[in-house]
Structure formats: structure tokens, C-alpha cells
N, C-alpha and C positions, 0 to 999 in steps of 0.2 A: 505447324501446331508444335513440332518438336522444340522448335527456337522458343516459343513463347513459354512452353514448360521451363525450358532452361533460364531464360530470365526471369519468370516468376519465382522459381526455385532461388536463385541468386537474390533476389530482393528479399525474400521471407529470410533466409540466412542470414544475410548482412543486417538486415534490421534487428534481428534476433540476437546477432551479437552486439549490438548496440543496447539493449535491452539488458543483455548480462552485464556489460560494462557498467551500468546503474549499480550494480553491487558495491562497486568502488566508491560511487557517490553516497550512498548510503553509510556505508562505513566511516567516509571522513565527515560526512556531515553530523553524524551520531557521536561519534569521537570528539569531534570539536566542540560539539554543544554540550559535553558532560564534563565532568572533573578530571584533571590529569591523573589520578589516584586508579580511575578507571578506564583509562585509555587502551589498555591491552585487552580487557574484559571485551569492549564493545568491538574491536578489531577483530579480537577472534571470535566472537558469535556472529558477525556478518560473515566472517569466512566460513565459518561451519554450517550455518544455517542454509546457504546453498546447498552444499552436498547432501545434507539430511532431508532437505525439501525435495532436491532431485530424484534420491534413491526412492522416497516416498510416493511421488507422482510417477513415476515409471512403474513401479511394482502396481500399485491399485489405482492412484489418484486419477491417471488419465482416463482409466478404463470407467470408472465412476462418472466423469465429467463428460465425455463425448461417447460413450458406448451406447448401442441401442438398447432400449429397456424401458422402464416406466416414465411418466413425465417427473418423477421425484430422483431418480439416480440411474444410471447405467446399468444394465446387466451383463452385457457381453465384452468381450475383449479386456475382462478387468486384470488380468494379471500379466505384466511385463510385455505390452501388446501383443498378446497372442490372439490369433482367432484373424489374424491379417495377414494381407500380402505385403512385404514391406520393399518390395521391386520397385524399380523407379517408375515413376508415373509416364504413362504414355501421351498424356494429352486428354484423355476421355476422364470423364469425372471418375474418383475412385469409388468403386463399390466394395462395402465392406460392412463390418459392424461397428464402424463408427461413421453413420450415414450423415450426422450432423456436419460433417466436414468435406462431405462430397463435394460440394459446389466449388472448391478449390482443386485445380487438377497438378498442385506438386506433391511430389513423394509424401508417402506418410511420415517417415522420419524427419524430414524438413517441418512438416505440421507439428510434431510432437515436441520438437526441439523450440519451436516458436512458443508453443504452449508451455513449455517447460520453464522458460524464464521469466514468465508472467507469475507463475506459482511461486518460484523463488521471490520475486519482488512482495507479494501479499504476504509471505511469511516475514520478510527483513523488517516490514511496517511495525511490526510488535517489537522489535528489539529495542528500538529508542524509548518507548513508551514506558517500558519495565527496567530501563537501564539503573544502575547504580545500588541495585539490592536484591535482584534475583539469582537463583541458584543457577551456574551454568549448566549441569547436566540437566534440570529441570526444564529450561529453556529450550534445549536440544530436544527433549522428548517432545514439547509442546509443538516444535516446529515440524517434526515428522508427522505429529498427528493433524498437522494443518494442512500439509500436501497429502495427507492420505484423506482425510474425511472434509474437514471444513471448508476448504477453498473447493473441492471438486463437487460437491452437492450442491451449492448454490451456483456454481459454474454451470453445471448442468441444467439447470431452471432455466437459466438465460442463453448460454452458448452452446449447449448440448441437445437442444429440441424440446426441454422440458416446458411446463407448464406455464411458467412465465413468457416465455417466446411464442407459445401459442395464444397466450393472453393478448399480444401485441405490445409487449415490454421490450425497449430497444437500449443497449449498452455498447456503444461502437467498440471502445477500446477498453475499456474498464473501470469506470468510475465505480461501479457497484462491485462489480465481480473480481475486481483487484482491491481498490483504495478502500471502500465502505467495508469488506469484509475484514481486511487486516486492520482496518480503524475500530471495528467493532470488539475484534479480539484483543487488540491492544488495549481498549477502555476497560473491558473486564479484568484483564491481567493487572493493570494499573489499581485498580479499585480494590480487588483482592489481595495484592502485594502491600496496599497500603502506602503512603508516602514516605520518602526519603527522610532519615534522621535529621532533623532541623530544619526542614521545610516549614512547617507550619508551627506556631506556638501555640502553648494554652490557652490564649485567648483569641486564637483564630488568625492572629498576625501571620502574614505571608510573607516569608525570607527570601528573597532570591538568591538561588544557589547557580553563578554564572558558570558558562562552558569555559574551558581552558584555551580554546584556541580558534578564535573566530576566522583566522586564515584557513586553516583546515577545512571549516563549515564552508567558508565560501567556495573554495576550490570543489568541494563534492557537491555543492549547490550547481555550479557550472558542468560539472560531469554529469548530473541529473538532467540538466536543461538539454545537453547533447543526447543522453540517452532516450529523452522523450520524443526525439524527432523520428527514433526507431519504433519505440512505444506505440504512438497514434497512428501515422501512416503506413506504418509495417503491417496494421490490421486489415488493410485490405488484402492481404495475403496473394497479392497479385500487380505485377509492376503497369499499373494503370497511372499513365502520366499525368492526366488532368486531376485524378481523385488525390494521388499522393501531393502533388503539389500545393493544390488547395488545403489539404489537411495539414501540411506543414507550416504555412501561414496562420490558419485558425489557431492551431495549437501556440505558435509564438507569438501572436497579437494578445490572447488571454493570458500569457505568461506576462507580458511585459506590462500589461494594463495592472495586472495585479501587483506588481512590483511598486509601480507609482501609487497606488491607492494603500497600499499596505503601509508604505512608507510614510505618506501624509497622514493616514490616520493614527499612526503610532507617534509621529511628531504632534500630533494635536491632542493625543491621550497623556502621553508621557513627558512632552516639552521638548523632546530631542528625536530625532530620527534614527529609530534602533534599527542596527544592522541584521540582528537576528529575525525580527520582524520583517524586513525586506528579502531577506532569503526565504521565509517562509512562505512570505506573499507570494513569491514567484512560485514556490511548489503548489500552492493552494490554488492559484490560476491554471497551472498545468493538470492539476487534478480534475478541477470542475470541468475543464474543457474536454477530458478523456473520453466523456459519453457520448458528447454530440459533436464532436470534431467534425464529423463527416457528415453532419446534417445541416448544417448553418453557415451563414455567410459570416465573413471577414468582420463586418461591425456588429454582428450579434456575438461573435465571439470575444470582442472588444469589452462588451457590456457585461458578458459573464465573467470575464476578466477582473474587471475593475470591483464586482460585486464581490468577488472570493478573495480579492485582498482585504476589503473591509472585515469580511467574515471571520477570517483567520486570526486578525486582532482581537476582535470580539471574544471568539472561543477560546484564545488562550486565557484572557481575563477570567473570563466565565468558568474555564474548568478550575483555574487557581482558587476562584470564591467558592467554587464546591468542595474543595478539599481534594482534588483528585490531582496527584502530581506526575507530571508527564514531561519528563526534562527537555525534550527536543520539540516538543509541539505536534508530534505525531498523530494525535487523537482530532485536534484542531485542524491541521490539514488534511490528512486523508478522509477521516470520518465526516467531518463536517461538511467539507467541500466535496467529498465523492457523493453525500446524499445529495448536496445542492446540484454538482453536475448532472446526475440522475434525472432529477427535477427539472432542470434546463431543458432537456430534449423533450419534454413536454411542453415547454413555453417557447420554444426558438426554433424548432426543427421546421425545415421548409423542403417539402417534397420536390421540387426542383432540383434540388443537389443530390438527391439519390432515388430517383423515382421509383416508386412500388415497395418502399420500405415505412419508413415512419408516418408518412402523410405530414399534413402541417399542424404545429403545435397551437396552443391558445393564442400567442399572440400574433399568427399569421391565418387566422380565422378556420383553424383546426376542431374548435370547440373543445370539451373535456375529455374526449374519450383516449387520447395519447396521455395527457397527464394524468388521467386518472389511473392508467395502466402503470405509468411510472411510479405512483403513489403507491399503488398495491404490492410492486416489485420492492420498494425500498421498506416497505413494511415487512414482507415477507423475509427479506435477508437480515434484516435486524433481528426479528423474532428468533430465526433459525441460529443465528452466529452469536448472539448475546446468551442463548440456553445452552446451546453445544459447547461454546468454549467455556462458560462458566462451571459446567459440569466438568470438563479436562482441567481446569485450574484448580477446582477444589478436590479432584481425585487426586492430583499430583501434591497437593497440601498434605492430604490425610497420608500419604503414602513415603514419598521421598523430600517432603518438603519443598518450598519455593521460594524463600527468604533466608538470605544468609544471616549469620548472627550478627548483633549490633556491633561486637566488637570488629569484627570482619569489615561491617559495612563503613565504618568511622575511618578505619585504616586503609580501606580501597580493596577492591575485588581484583586489582592486579596482582597484588602482595598474596590476598587470601586464595584466590581461585587459580592463580596461575604461577605464583612463586616468584613474579619478576615485575618489572616496570616498565613503562615506555620511555620514562624519564628518571634513570639511576641515580644519575649525579645532581638532579636538581630536585627532586621532590621531596618535601618535609613530611614526615610523617606525623600525624596525629595517634594520641592514644585516647582511649575513651575514658571519658569524665565519668567519675564515680556516680555522679547525680542523673547519670542515663541508665535507666533501667533496660536489663537483659530483655524484657517484653518490648519488641520493637513498638508493637501497638501502642505503649503508653509513653513512648520516648519524646524528650523533650529536645528544644533545640540546642545543638552541642554548643558550648562554648569554650573556647581556647582558655 
């Protein structure tokens, strides 16, 4: 038994390190897909957001998410993992105030570290969608609150033994818990901030603002792809050879199917195979398979990924038409496909793969029971995250402000927020045209 605990602990910690490494992927993707004048700002946000979220999750978030308590949030073990024995596990199920994690025999601190890197991922999702115009300090404060309240409460509902878990809602590795929560918070932030200057004309014309380094974005996407092989199979929290092998394959097959369909869809829609769409296609497929990866066949993962690749292309276009400016497509990737992946559990799950959990989905003779629970979960997570994140964004807007000045935005956040540049020898600064109003809400496209 001690050997099993040791192997399980190594597995949990190694996969958690892979998920941590995804911070580099997010930083590279977001920086590459935004303008050179904001590169330092994006990199700095992704660096600091994990620190802020880690502190918040250790201080309070972990207890709210996994502590015993009500169906709505944890009430025990709230602060700094107090009220629990941190000694190494002996192989027996851990008995303490975090009973929702008792099923895995690894030490409590290994469980905490694994869940911590997931919390950091949810907060990082917001960074890209609000890039190019948000105040640095305001974003850090929002990230702290994300790790304290927004992420842990809905996480408790699903993974902490809360009301959605009791309802029969399933999300193996976080399509809803991580990705759609981050996506809903990102959407509210992008809407309340408003679009970047120059993105939308007075007549509704959409002006593309291309990223400055698709090479960097591609490297970041490969890092995320690697990290997902920790994200999904690591959620077994045990070195189960059969389960982790199958989950690695379902994860990868959904990703590659989405790459192909997103590339084809963008080719048909835009007349050219767009690299940015291919990159986001991969991420969309990985997000969509995150919830069902343990409960589905390889064939089902291909179908889920293929649908996700088309969805992300349609969603990017749709958000643009709504006037919502998301520089990296975070809402299209994480929100739209986080919701789709959650629903996919209700459609494609097969009881044979993990008996005694989900049962069969609608397409495999299980009827509407599982799908109904998944739809209720999607609605509950959406309602809470939209309302609470909007309250937080508006509170920050009313107190410390959330948007930089128009002058600072046009010149770049690297200079205005950080006083330096990622490319000091090459970047050409623009000054703010007289025609651009100081009120960002009334700003017109910037013309050189």
C-alpha cells in the first residue's frame, strides 16, 4: 500500500507540474496574439496572476472549494489549510475536513498543489480577453478575488460535494469548473471594459488588430498541448495505467480533430487557412474534451473535437459581430467550448469506461437524465459567475478604475504601465490623434 501511495503521489505532483507549465503557454499565446506595444504587460500579467491566485487559493479558496460545509460552499478548513493533518498519507483514505477529497490517498499537500495549479489556470484565462486596455493593478486585484471567491464557489458545487455533484453533474477535469468559469469572467470583463480603440468603427465595421508574433503564439500553443497531458489524465489523482492511457488518447484525438476542422472552416470562411484559427482550434478541442475525457470512447473524442473546431471559428466571428473585443479568442475557446464540453458528457458518456459514475449519455441509450443534470450545471455556473464577476468588475471600475487612458492605450501599456518595452530597438510609438476622444467609450478608429 505504501508503494501505491508513493506512485500515486509522484503521478499527482508530476502532472501538477505539467499544468503549472501551462502558465508559460498562456503567456506566450497571449503575448503573440496581441500587439508588440503590449507584450511586456501581457507577460507580466501572466507572471503575477499565478502568484496572486496561489496566495488567494491557499488563504481561503481551497477551504471554500473543498472544505466540508453546505451544498453551496465549504465552511471548514477555510484558512491556510488549517484544521487538517498535513502528514504524509499512510494509504488509508484521508479523514479530515476535506472529505470530498478523501477518495484519493495521496498527502493533503499534494492534493492542494494539484488543485492550486487548476485555480491559476482559470484566472489566467481572463488575462487575454481583457488585454490591451486594462489597468495592471485592477487585473491583479480581480485575479486575487477570482482565486478567493469566483472559482472556489462553483468548484465546491461540482468537485467539493456541493449541490451539483449531488444532482448527478459530472466534469472530470474542468470544462466547467476551470474553463467556462474563466470564460464567463473574461466575457464580463471584456464587455464592461469595452473594445480597444480602433477595433470597431462608428458604422460597425470590424478592423482586425493582428497579433505581433504568431511564432511565439505557436510555441505557446504547443506548451499548452503538452500541459493538457497533465491536466486531464492527472485528474485521476492516481497512477491507474488503463485510465491515464485512455485519457491521454481521448485528449489528443479531440485536439487534433479540432485542429483539422478549424483549419478547414477558416479556409472556407476566409478563403485562407488561418494559423490563428488553427491554434485556437486545438485549444477548443482540448477544452471541449476536458469534462468528458474519462467517460468516452476514442471515437467519441474525435467527434467532440471536430465539432469544437468549427464552433471556435463561428464563435470568434459571432463575438466580433456583437462588438465584444477579445484579442486572443479566450471566450470562444474557453467559454463556448467549455460549455459544449460539459454538455458533451450528457451526450457521449458511456458507463463502461468508468462504471458507477456518469452512466450512459443520451446518444448511448441513457436518456435525458445525465444531459439534464449537465444543462442545469451549465446554467448555474453561468448565472453565478456572470453576476458575481460583473459585480467585481463594476466595483473595481467605481473605485480604482479598470481602463487605462486613451493616450496610454494608443502608445502601449508596456510604456504606460511598466515604463519599458519588449522590443526597445524596433517598436515605433504612435501618438494619440487629436480626433480621438479622451472618453474611450466614444473613441473612433485610430488613423496614422
